[in-house]
Steps between C-alpha positions, in 0.01 A plus 500: 500500500398133597607367838430137390796269511565290205538162653574315172853624529551466871737247632463352853758305692356231726742340743411150603261490197502118483365465860134474605439890548751587233331286220155636586640861493675433166189356345283795614762751372539320162120491455487874537769535229820563696825348380605293793864405588529228766806439709495191721756258639252197470601388857135498630325495160494331167557602135178303426304791649597709198273284270204684661599830341340553163656826396866572445742531789865481567654277762838545672630210712703635786683223690722754683289493814691557827384385839522763772535381852 
């Protein structure tokens, strides 16, 4: 019995994936063969960052961000 994980079918959710750290994380995971799902509000980031990702990904725009005092 093999203990290897088949990463070609693994999906990873990256919150804040359009930001500086998130985009680098997304690129790294994508290069390793993971299917990446990104959720971001684009408040502190840009959709243009997504152009840096060569492999497929899914993007969810979440504008329901609530400020907590």
